[in-house]
DRENDREN-14107 format. One record per residue (C-alpha): z, y, x; residue number from 1; residue in three letters. Coordinates in steps of 0.25 Angstrom, whole numbers, plus 2048, in hexadecimal, padded with zeros to 3 digits. Layout:
N
<node up="Z" north="Y" east="X" num="NUM" residu="ALA"/>
...
This chain:
233
<node up="6EF" north="831" east="894" num="1" residu="UNK"/>
<node up="6EE" north="823" east="89A" num="2" residu="UNK"/>
<node up="6F2" north="818" east="890" num="3" residu="UNK"/>
<node up="6FC" north="814" east="89B" num="4" residu="UNK"/>
<node up="704" north="821" east="89A" num="5" residu="UNK"/>
<node up="703" north="822" east="88A" num="6" residu="UNK"/>
<node up="70A" north="815" east="889" num="7" residu="UNK"/>
<node up="714" north="817" east="893" num="8" residu="UNK"/>
<node up="717" north="825" east="88C" num="9" residu="UNK"/>
<node up="717" north="81D" east="87E" num="10" residu="UNK"/>
<node up="722" north="812" east="884" num="11" residu="UNK"/>
<node up="72B" north="81F" east="888" num="12" residu="UNK"/>
<node up="72A" north="824" east="87B" num="13" residu="UNK"/>
<node up="72D" north="816" east="875" num="14" residu="UNK"/>
<node up="739" north="813" east="87E" num="15" residu="UNK"/>
<node up="742" north="81C" east="87A" num="16" residu="UNK"/>
<node up="740" north="819" east="86B" num="17" residu="UNK"/>
<node up="742" north="80A" east="86E" num="18" residu="UNK"/>
<node up="74F" north="80D" east="875" num="19" residu="UNK"/>
<node up="754" north="815" east="869" num="20" residu="UNK"/>
<node up="751" north="80B" east="860" num="21" residu="UNK"/>
<node up="757" north="800" east="869" num="22" residu="UNK"/>
<node up="763" north="809" east="86B" num="23" residu="UNK"/>
<node up="765" north="80A" east="85C" num="24" residu="UNK"/>
<node up="763" north="7FC" east="858" num="25" residu="UNK"/>
<node up="76F" north="7F9" east="862" num="26" residu="UNK"/>
<node up="777" north="804" east="85C" num="27" residu="UNK"/>
<node up="774" north="7FD" east="84E" num="28" residu="UNK"/>
<node up="777" north="7EF" east="853" num="29" residu="UNK"/>
<node up="784" north="7F4" east="85A" num="30" residu="UNK"/>
<node up="788" north="7FB" east="84E" num="31" residu="UNK"/>
<node up="786" north="7EE" east="845" num="32" residu="UNK"/>
<node up="78F" north="7E6" east="84E" num="33" residu="UNK"/>
<node up="79A" north="7F0" east="84F" num="34" residu="UNK"/>
<node up="799" north="7EF" east="83F" num="35" residu="UNK"/>
<node up="79A" north="7E1" east="83F" num="36" residu="UNK"/>
<node up="7A6" north="7E0" east="84A" num="37" residu="UNK"/>
<node up="7AC" north="7EB" east="843" num="38" residu="UNK"/>
<node up="7AC" north="7E3" east="836" num="39" residu="UNK"/>
<node up="7B0" north="7D6" east="83C" num="40" residu="UNK"/>
<node up="7BC" north="7DD" east="842" num="41" residu="UNK"/>
<node up="7C0" north="7E4" east="836" num="42" residu="UNK"/>
<node up="7BF" north="7D6" east="82D" num="43" residu="UNK"/>
<node up="7C8" north="7D0" east="839" num="44" residu="UNK"/>
<node up="7D2" north="7DB" east="837" num="45" residu="UNK"/>
<node up="7D2" north="7D9" east="827" num="46" residu="UNK"/>
<node up="7D4" north="7CA" east="829" num="47" residu="UNK"/>
<node up="7DF" north="7CC" east="834" num="48" residu="UNK"/>
<node up="7E6" north="7D6" east="82B" num="49" residu="UNK"/>
<node up="7E5" north="7CC" east="81F" num="50" residu="UNK"/>
<node up="7EB" north="7C1" east="828" num="51" residu="UNK"/>
<node up="7F6" north="7CA" east="82B" num="52" residu="UNK"/>
<node up="7F9" north="7CD" east="81D" num="53" residu="UNK"/>
<node up="7F9" north="7C0" east="818" num="54" residu="UNK"/>
<node up="803" north="7BA" east="823" num="55" residu="UNK"/>
<node up="80C" north="7C5" east="820" num="56" residu="UNK"/>
<node up="80C" north="7C1" east="812" num="57" residu="UNK"/>
<node up="80D" north="7B3" east="817" num="58" residu="UNK"/>
<node up="81A" north="7B7" east="81F" num="59" residu="UNK"/>
<node up="821" north="7BF" east="813" num="60" residu="UNK"/>
<node up="81F" north="7B1" east="809" num="61" residu="UNK"/>
<node up="823" north="7A9" east="815" num="62" residu="UNK"/>
<node up="830" north="7B1" east="817" num="63" residu="UNK"/>
<node up="832" north="7B2" east="806" num="64" residu="UNK"/>
<node up="831" north="7A3" east="808" num="65" residu="UNK"/>
<node up="83B" north="7A2" east="813" num="66" residu="UNK"/>
<node up="845" north="7AA" east="80C" num="67" residu="UNK"/>
<node up="844" north="7A3" east="7FF" num="68" residu="UNK"/>
<node up="847" north="796" east="806" num="69" residu="UNK"/>
<node up="852" north="79D" east="80C" num="70" residu="UNK"/>
<node up="857" north="7A2" east="7FE" num="71" residu="UNK"/>
<node up="857" north="794" east="7F8" num="72" residu="UNK"/>
<node up="85F" north="78E" east="805" num="73" residu="UNK"/>
<node up="869" north="799" east="802" num="74" residu="UNK"/>
<node up="86A" north="795" east="7F5" num="75" residu="UNK"/>
<node up="86C" north="787" east="7F6" num="76" residu="UNK"/>
<node up="876" north="788" east="801" num="77" residu="UNK"/>
<node up="87D" north="792" east="7F8" num="78" residu="UNK"/>
<node up="87E" north="789" east="7ED" num="79" residu="UNK"/>
<node up="883" north="77D" east="7F6" num="80" residu="UNK"/>
<node up="88E" north="785" east="7FC" num="81" residu="UNK"/>
<node up="892" north="78B" east="7EE" num="82" residu="UNK"/>
<node up="894" north="77D" east="7E8" num="83" residu="UNK"/>
<node up="89C" north="778" east="7F6" num="84" residu="UNK"/>
<node up="8A8" north="783" east="7F1" num="85" residu="UNK"/>
<node up="8AF" north="783" east="7FE" num="86" residu="UNK"/>
<node up="8B3" north="790" east="807" num="87" residu="UNK"/>
<node up="8A9" north="78C" east="812" num="88" residu="UNK"/>
<node up="89E" north="78A" east="808" num="89" residu="UNK"/>
<node up="8A0" north="797" east="803" num="90" residu="UNK"/>
<node up="8A0" north="79E" east="810" num="91" residu="UNK"/>
<node up="892" north="799" east="813" num="92" residu="UNK"/>
<node up="88D" north="79C" east="806" num="93" residu="UNK"/>
<node up="891" north="7AB" east="809" num="94" residu="UNK"/>
<node up="88A" north="7A9" east="816" num="95" residu="UNK"/>
<node up="87F" north="7A3" east="810" num="96" residu="UNK"/>
<node up="87D" north="7AE" east="805" num="97" residu="UNK"/>
<node up="87E" north="7B9" east="811" num="98" residu="UNK"/>
<node up="872" north="7B2" east="818" num="99" residu="UNK"/>
<node up="86B" north="7B3" east="80B" num="100" residu="UNK"/>
<node up="86D" north="7C1" east="80B" num="101" residu="UNK"/>
<node up="868" north="7C4" east="818" num="102" residu="UNK"/>
<node up="85C" north="7BC" east="817" num="103" residu="UNK"/>
<node up="859" north="7C4" east="809" num="104" residu="UNK"/>
<node up="85C" north="7D1" east="810" num="105" residu="UNK"/>
<node up="853" north="7CE" east="81C" num="106" residu="UNK"/>
<node up="847" north="7C9" east="812" num="107" residu="UNK"/>
<node up="849" north="7D7" east="80B" num="108" residu="UNK"/>
<node up="847" north="7DE" east="819" num="109" residu="UNK"/>
<node up="83B" north="7D6" east="81D" num="110" residu="UNK"/>
<node up="835" north="7D9" east="810" num="111" residu="UNK"/>
<node up="838" north="7E8" east="810" num="112" residu="UNK"/>
<node up="834" north="7E9" east="81F" num="113" residu="UNK"/>
<node up="827" north="7E2" east="81B" num="114" residu="UNK"/>
<node up="825" north="7EB" east="80F" num="115" residu="UNK"/>
<node up="828" north="7F8" east="819" num="116" residu="UNK"/>
<node up="81E" north="7F2" east="823" num="117" residu="UNK"/>
<node up="813" north="7F1" east="819" num="118" residu="UNK"/>
<node up="816" north="800" east="813" num="119" residu="UNK"/>
<node up="815" north="806" east="821" num="120" residu="UNK"/>
<node up="80A" north="7FF" east="825" num="121" residu="UNK"/>
<node up="802" north="804" east="81A" num="122" residu="UNK"/>
<node up="806" north="812" east="819" num="123" residu="UNK"/>
<node up="802" north="814" east="80B" num="124" residu="UNK"/>
<node up="80B" north="81F" east="802" num="125" residu="UNK"/>
<node up="80A" north="820" east="7F4" num="126" residu="UNK"/>
<node up="80F" north="82E" east="7ED" num="127" residu="UNK"/>
<node up="80F" north="82F" east="7DE" num="128" residu="UNK"/>
<node up="810" north="83C" east="7D8" num="129" residu="UNK"/>
<node up="812" north="841" east="7C9" num="130" residu="UNK"/>
<node up="80F" north="84F" east="7C3" num="131" residu="UNK"/>
<node up="80F" north="854" east="7B5" num="132" residu="UNK"/>
<node up="80B" north="863" east="7B7" num="133" residu="UNK"/>
<node up="801" north="861" east="7AB" num="134" residu="UNK"/>
<node up="80B" north="85B" east="7A2" num="135" residu="UNK"/>
<node up="814" north="865" east="797" num="136" residu="UNK"/>
<node up="822" north="868" east="79E" num="137" residu="UNK"/>
<node up="82A" north="85E" east="79A" num="138" residu="UNK"/>
<node up="821" north="853" east="795" num="139" residu="UNK"/>
<node up="823" north="84A" east="7A1" num="140" residu="UNK"/>
<node up="831" north="844" east="7A1" num="141" residu="UNK"/>
<node up="82F" north="839" east="7AB" num="142" residu="UNK"/>
<node up="824" north="830" east="7B3" num="143" residu="UNK"/>
<node up="825" north="821" east="7B8" num="144" residu="UNK"/>
<node up="81C" north="81B" east="7C3" num="145" residu="UNK"/>
<node up="819" north="80E" east="7C7" num="146" residu="UNK"/>
<node up="811" north="809" east="7D2" num="147" residu="UNK"/>
<node up="80A" north="7FB" east="7D3" num="148" residu="UNK"/>
<node up="811" north="7F8" east="7C5" num="149" residu="UNK"/>
<node up="81F" north="7FA" east="7CB" num="150" residu="UNK"/>
<node up="828" north="806" east="7C7" num="151" residu="UNK"/>
<node up="828" north="811" east="7D3" num="152" residu="UNK"/>
<node up="82E" north="81D" east="7CD" num="153" residu="UNK"/>
<node up="834" north="823" east="7C1" num="154" residu="UNK"/>
<node up="836" north="832" east="7BF" num="155" residu="UNK"/>
<node up="83E" north="838" east="7B3" num="156" residu="UNK"/>
<node up="83B" north="848" east="7B3" num="157" residu="UNK"/>
<node up="847" north="850" east="7AE" num="158" residu="UNK"/>
<node up="844" north="85F" east="7A7" num="159" residu="UNK"/>
<node up="842" north="865" east="7B4" num="160" residu="UNK"/>
<node up="839" north="85B" east="7BB" num="161" residu="UNK"/>
<node up="830" north="85B" east="7AF" num="162" residu="UNK"/>
<node up="82F" north="86B" east="7B0" num="163" residu="UNK"/>
<node up="82C" north="869" east="7BF" num="164" residu="UNK"/>
<node up="822" north="85F" east="7BC" num="165" residu="UNK"/>
<node up="81A" north="868" east="7B2" num="166" residu="UNK"/>
<node up="81A" north="874" east="7BD" num="167" residu="UNK"/>
<node up="814" north="86B" east="7C8" num="168" residu="UNK"/>
<node up="81E" north="862" east="7CF" num="169" residu="UNK"/>
<node up="819" north="854" east="7D3" num="170" residu="UNK"/>
<node up="823" north="849" east="7D2" num="171" residu="UNK"/>
<node up="822" north="83E" east="7DE" num="172" residu="UNK"/>
<node up="823" north="832" east="7D6" num="173" residu="UNK"/>
<node up="821" north="829" east="7E3" num="174" residu="UNK"/>
<node up="81E" north="828" east="7F2" num="175" residu="UNK"/>
<node up="81E" north="81A" east="7F9" num="176" residu="UNK"/>
<node up="816" north="813" east="804" num="177" residu="UNK"/>
<node up="80E" north="808" east="7FE" num="178" residu="UNK"/>
<node up="804" north="7FE" east="801" num="179" residu="UNK"/>
<node up="7F6" north="803" east="803" num="180" residu="UNK"/>
<node up="7EE" north="7FD" east="7F7" num="181" residu="UNK"/>
<node up="7ED" north="801" east="7E9" num="182" residu="UNK"/>
<node up="7F9" north="804" east="7E0" num="183" residu="UNK"/>
<node up="7FB" north="806" east="7D1" num="184" residu="UNK"/>
<node up="802" north="813" east="7CE" num="185" residu="UNK"/>
<node up="806" north="816" east="7BF" num="186" residu="UNK"/>
<node up="80D" north="821" east="7BA" num="187" residu="UNK"/>
<node up="814" north="823" east="7AC" num="188" residu="UNK"/>
<node up="81A" north="831" east="7A8" num="189" residu="UNK"/>
<node up="822" north="833" east="79C" num="190" residu="UNK"/>
<node up="81C" north="83F" east="794" num="191" residu="UNK"/>
<node up="822" north="843" east="786" num="192" residu="UNK"/>
<node up="82A" north="835" east="787" num="193" residu="UNK"/>
<node up="81D" north="82D" east="788" num="194" residu="UNK"/>
<node up="818" north="826" east="794" num="195" residu="UNK"/>
<node up="80B" north="829" east="79A" num="196" residu="UNK"/>
<node up="805" north="823" east="7A6" num="197" residu="UNK"/>
<node up="7FA" north="820" east="7AF" num="198" residu="UNK"/>
<node up="7F6" north="819" east="7BD" num="199" residu="UNK"/>
<node up="7EE" north="818" east="7C8" num="200" residu="UNK"/>
<node up="7EA" north="80E" east="7D3" num="201" residu="UNK"/>
<node up="7EB" north="814" east="7E0" num="202" residu="UNK"/>
<node up="7E7" north="810" east="7EE" num="203" residu="UNK"/>
<node up="7F1" north="814" east="7F9" num="204" residu="UNK"/>
<node up="7EC" north="813" east="807" num="205" residu="UNK"/>
<node up="7F3" north="810" east="816" num="206" residu="UNK"/>
<node up="7F8" north="81D" east="81C" num="207" residu="UNK"/>
<node up="7F6" north="826" east="810" num="208" residu="UNK"/>
<node up="7FE" north="82C" east="803" num="209" residu="UNK"/>
<node up="7F8" north="829" east="7F6" num="210" residu="UNK"/>
<node up="7FD" north="833" east="7ED" num="211" residu="UNK"/>
<node up="7FC" north="82F" east="7DC" num="212" residu="UNK"/>
<node up="7FE" north="83B" east="7D3" num="213" residu="UNK"/>
<node up="801" north="839" east="7C4" num="214" residu="UNK"/>
<node up="800" north="846" east="7BB" num="215" residu="UNK"/>
<node up="803" north="849" east="7AD" num="216" residu="UNK"/>
<node up="7F7" north="851" east="7A6" num="217" residu="UNK"/>
<node up="7F3" north="851" east="797" num="218" residu="UNK"/>
<node up="7FC" north="847" east="792" num="219" residu="UNK"/>
<node up="7F8" north="83D" east="79C" num="220" residu="UNK"/>
<node up="7FB" north="838" east="7AC" num="221" residu="UNK"/>
<node up="7F0" north="838" east="7B5" num="222" residu="UNK"/>
<node up="7F0" north="833" east="7C3" num="223" residu="UNK"/>
<node up="7E9" north="837" east="7D1" num="224" residu="UNK"/>
<node up="7EB" north="833" east="7DE" num="225" residu="UNK"/>
<node up="7E7" north="838" east="7ED" num="226" residu="UNK"/>
<node up="7EA" north="834" east="7FB" num="227" residu="UNK"/>
<node up="7F0" north="83A" east="807" num="228" residu="UNK"/>
<node up="7EF" north="836" east="816" num="229" residu="UNK"/>
<node up="7FB" north="831" east="81D" num="230" residu="UNK"/>
<node up="808" north="82E" east="818" num="231" residu="UNK"/>
<node up="80E" north="83A" east="813" num="232" residu="UNK"/>
<node up="809" north="845" east="80B" num="233" residu="UNK"/>
């Protein structure tokens, strides 16, 4: 075979390989650029969310300061009117107190609306259950529940209720929307007149139901948790 033909044949075999290598290199470069752009956008989104949260907190603090100034002004005006002693002053005092009550009601409504908006946006639900089917019948007379170091529920059991628990009934202690974060959940069961308690730190997630179950077994209270997708069982 002539040398020129062999050279052309080698080039024909080399071109596809070079094209494939070039295509692979271009693909790797595009993927790297995509990952860098994606990371930058995620960082920008997180920065924007943090700024929005800071602005909302600043707004709440500003509204609280304004309400505090109004309350102080109202108190000062009320003291002046009380000292004057005439009927017109008393009427003005009544109007001032009515206005102060309206301001307090408006502030309460704003805080309630803000809390509702946060909970609805999170979509996280926490459910706490209690069962005592492994405990002797009648040994558990009550249970107390606290969430994030705050009392959440207290159930005292009658004879019929303790019998139902010993036969496998499950008592729902708590169900509510919560913020999607880590919550400390503690249950204290009264067994034979003595409290037995345990606690569990559980992560709640948006748009999901997190279950925590406390169970009495061998004279102790154990805890377990699981998550279900969605905001209903």
